[in-house]
N, C-alpha and C positions, 0 to 999 in steps of 0.2 A: 844659695841666694834665692832660687825660685821657691823653695819651701817657705822661706821667711815672707816672701810676697804673698804666697797663698794664705798663710796663717793670718797676716795683718789685713789682707784683703777681706777675709771673712769677718774679722773683728770690726773693721770699718763699716762693712755692709750691715752688720747687726746693729751698730750704733745708729747708723742713719735710719734704719727701720724703726728703732725705738723712738728716735726723735719724731719720726713721721706719725707714729701712733699717738705719742704724747700730745703732739700739736693738734691732731684731729680730735683727741678725746675732749678737749675743751670746747669743741663746737657743739656736741650733743651730749647733754647730761641726763641721766635717768632721774626719775622722780625720787627714787631712793638714793640718798647721798652716799651710801656705803658701796654702791655698785655703779660702775660706769658702763653705759650702753652705747655702742658705736653705731653710727649710721650705716645702712646697708652699703652705700657707695664706698665707705671706708673699708669695710670687711672685704669687699670685692678687690679693692686696690691692694690690700695686704696679701690676699690669696694669689693675685697675679705676681706680686713681687717675690713671694716665697717660691713660686714655681719657676721664676726666671733666674733664681740664684744658681750659679754653676756648682755642680756637685762633683765634677771631675776636671781633669786637666785638658779634656778634649776641647777643641776650638768650637764654640757654639755656631750653629747654622745661622746664616743671615736671616733677618726678619723678612717674612714673605707677606706682601700686601695682597689681600684678597678682596676683590670688589664684589660686594653683594648687591645683586640686582633684584628688586622685587618683581615677582612674576606678574605679567599682565593677565588679568582674569577676564575672559570673554564669556558673557552670559550664554548658557546653553539654550538653544532654541526650544520652544515648546512643540514637541512632535505630537501629531494627531495620529493615533494608531487605529486602523480599521481591520476588523476580523472578517475575512471573506470565506464562505463555505466553498470547498472544491469537491471533486468527485468522491474522494476518500479521506480528506483531512481538512483542517483549517489552515489557511494561509494568512499571515500577517503582512499587511501592506503599509509602507511608510510613504511620505510625500515623494521621495525619490526611490522607487522600488528597485531592488536588485533582481537577479534572475529568478524566475518563478520555478520553484522546485517541482520535480516530477512527483506526483502524489498517487498515481493509480497503479503502481506496480504491485504484483501479487507475490507471495512467498513461493518457494519451490513446491511442486506437486507431490502428493503422496505417491509412493512407488506402486506400480500396478503389477498384477491384479490386486485390487483393494476393495474390501467390503466388510462392513461391521456387522451386518445382519444377512440372513439368507436371501433377502430381497434386493440387496444392493449388487451392482455389477459395474463398478468402476474399473473397466478392463483396458482403457485406452489412455494414451498420453495426448498432449496437445499437438495439433498438426503444425504449429508455429513454435519455434524455440522460446523458452520462458525468459530469455534476455531481451525480448522485444514485445510488442503488443500481441497478446495471444488469447484474449478473452472476447466473447461475443459482443457485437454491437447491440445495445439495449433495444433498439427499435426493429431489429431483424433477428428475432428469436424464432425458435421452432413453432409452427402453427400460426404465425402472424399472417394477417391479411394485408399484403403490401399495397396493391394497386386496385383492389376491389374484391368483392365476395367470391369471385371465381379463381383468384390467384392466392394460393396458400403457400407459405414458406415451409419447405420440407427439410430444412437444416438450420444451421447457425452461420452467420457471416462474421468473419474476423477482419477488422479494419486495419490490416497490415499494409505498409507502404509497398509500392512497386518493387519488384525484384527481391523481396524478402524470401528466403528459402522456405519451401514447403516440405514438411517432413512426415514420414509414415507414422501413424498413431499406434501401430502394433506390427508384429511379425506376420508375414503372409506372402501372397503371390499377386503380382500385377495381372489383372484380367482385362484392363482397358487402359490405353494411353494415347491421347490425341483428341481430335474433334469427333462429335457424333454420339456421345454417351446417351443422350436422352432417347433417341430413336434406335440406338444400337447399330447405326450405319454411319460410315464416315461422312461428315457434313460440316463444312467450314462455318455454316450459319446456325449450328446447334446452340440451343439456349445456354448450355453449360460451358460453351466455349471449349478451350483446351483443358482437358480433365484427365484424372487418373482414378481408376477403381481398383481396390485391393480386396481380395478374398483372404480373410485372416485364418491363421492356423488354429483358431479356437472358436467356440460357439457358446450358446447359452440355452440351457434346457433343451438340448438336441437341435437347436436352430443355428444355422451358419451366420456369421457376422461379416458384413462388408462395410467398407468406408469409402466415401467419395470426396474428391478434392477438385474443385471447379474454378473456372475463370482464370486459369494460370496464363502467364505470358510465354512460358516455355515448359516443356516436359523433358526430364532427363532420365526416364526409365522406359522400358519396352515391355510389350506383352510377354507373359510367362516368366518374367524376371522375379527371382526370390529376393525379398527385402527384409530388413530388420527394423524394429521400432527405432525411429530417429533418422533413418536413411533419407537423404534428400530425394524428393520426387520431381521437383521443378521449382519454378519461381512464381510468386504472387503477380497477378496481372489484372486485366479488365476485359478479357475476351468473352464473347457470348453476350447474353442479355444482362448488362450491368451498367451502372452509371458512374463507376469509378473503381480503382484497384481495391480488391479485397479477396479473401479466400472464402468460398462457400464450402462448408463441410457437412457431410451427411453420415448418418449411421443407418444401415439397412439390416433387417433381421429376417432370416428365412430365405428370402430371394433377393437377387440384385435387381430390384425393380423400383421405379419411381413411387409406387403405391405401398411399399413395404418399409418406410422409414420409421425411425424412432427418435425421440428427443436426445440429441447428443449430450446435453448437459446432465443426463442420468447415466452416461457411459464414460465420460471423460473424468479422470481423477481430479478432485478439487485441490486447491492450494492447501498446504499444511496449515492447520489451525482454522480452516474455513469450512463451511458446510453448504447444504442445498435445501431449498424450500420446494415442496410440491404441494399442490392444492387441488381439491376437487370441488368446483363451484357449481351448485345445482339450484334449480328453482324449487318451489313448494311441491311440485309433482315428481321431483327426482330427475328431471331432465337437465342436461348440461347447459349452462349459460355460455353461449359462444360470443367471442369478441367483446367480452364484458370488461370494463375498466376495473383495475385493482391497484390499490396503492399499498406499498410496503415501506415502512418507516423504521430506521435504525434508531432506537431510543438512546443509544450511547453516543452516536456521532451526529445525529440529526439529518442524515442522508435519506432522501426519498427515491423510490423506484416506482415509476408509473408504467404499468404493463397491462396487457390484456390477455384474457383466456384464449385458448385455441379457436381457430375457425372451425367450421362444421364439415369440412371435406378433407380427404386425403390423409390427414394426420392420424396417428395411431398412438393411443395412450399405452403406458406400461401395463403389463399383465397384472401386476400386483397393485400398483398405486392407482391405476385408472384415473390419472390426473388429467386436468385440462389447463394446467398452469405449472410451469417450472421456473424457478429463479435460482440459478447457480452462483457460485463464487461470492458467497456472503460471509463476511468475517464473523466469527463466533461472537455472540452477544445477545442483547435483549432487543426484540422487535415488536412492531404492531402492524397488523394488516387491516385494511379497510375495504369493504365491499358495500356499495349502495344498492339496495333492493327495495323496490316500491318507492316509498317516500322516506325511507329510513336509512341512515348511515350506520353500518354495523362495524364494530371494532373488536379486535381480539389480540391479546398479548401472547407472545410465544418466544422461545429461545432457540437460537441456532447453536448447535454443538460442533466441535471440531470433527471433521470427517463424517458427519452424520447427516442423514436425510430426515428433515422434519416434515411430517405429513399432516395437513390440515384439511378439514372438510367444512363446507358451508352449504346449508340447505334452507333456502328461502327464509321464512319468518322464524324458523327454529334457530337460525344463526350458526355460529361456529362450533367446532369440536376438534380437539387434538387427537389424532390417531396415535395411540401410544406404541412405541417401538421398544424393543429390548435396549436397556441402557448400555452404551459402549463400555468396554473395560477401561479401567482408570488410566492406563497409559495412553489411550487415545484422546484423553481430555486435555492434554497439555498442548499449547500452541508452540509452533516453531517459527522463529523469525528468519528472514532471508539472510 
């Protein structure tokens, strides 16, 4: 009996569908009388009807009513974007700014000892771990005149926070730990404050190398203690003659004396992919120009460095470079240097290569010259990201 109902049910449905199509056909006629053209709404109804016809004995699912809600469109606000130059990158600011990204971090250092030419001597690591601030303060470089012509800076200052661990820049032996380094006699009022001096296990051209770590809040080593590069010596502080917490770091060559310092930026390994600028700035007569403003401009990023040449006392240039200006930690790229002499502004374009020291000279009205160095081998010319 069920088979009969199925068969007749399909027949009845087909007849109804035929009547439906025939009835609708009279509504819309084609211009050509031999062909009938159905309106789009009719074709849609037919397709829906055919789809709805049962093709099996299974009980059809109940019709589900779906409510369609048109989305509410909210106009997007017009955001005004501002590009702000930072120390090492560009930062984009929106009307409601998020956290400001850290932009001044350096890549890891080249492993020491490191030198691309016979004149380089990057023998030391940073006295502050590379996962925190470990680069010199721009205004407190070697040879700077801090508070007058009689006060010359004999090292570099690293603006690390209080209680940041201070680390040995190389293997050696502690020859001073505590107050009194400047005079060599224990004195709680010594300018260096609480300090450590290390005599290293290596030298340069027959001269002994020493490093100094000053203004610490505490010292964790003792005299005659053997240490390895990276060992903790104490903590950053503000003891001695200082206006705030930082580490004063010196390199001494030959003798452990205040008068035998060298520029640390020529002894500390640069970050991977970065280089160092040295310059010898002279007048027409070949005399060094002291405390002279110099501007260095990165043509790739737009960053400026405003620095000065060395003061005229205490500082000692490198035996080879004979420089009176050093600017370390420069990302490889294209640069421009400016020196004002007389009534003229003098400009010179140069490149910083990874791990390389770029040496420039300036002589009065003759202007700039690049002191050519041997080209580093190809594998040094690739940069390494942190």
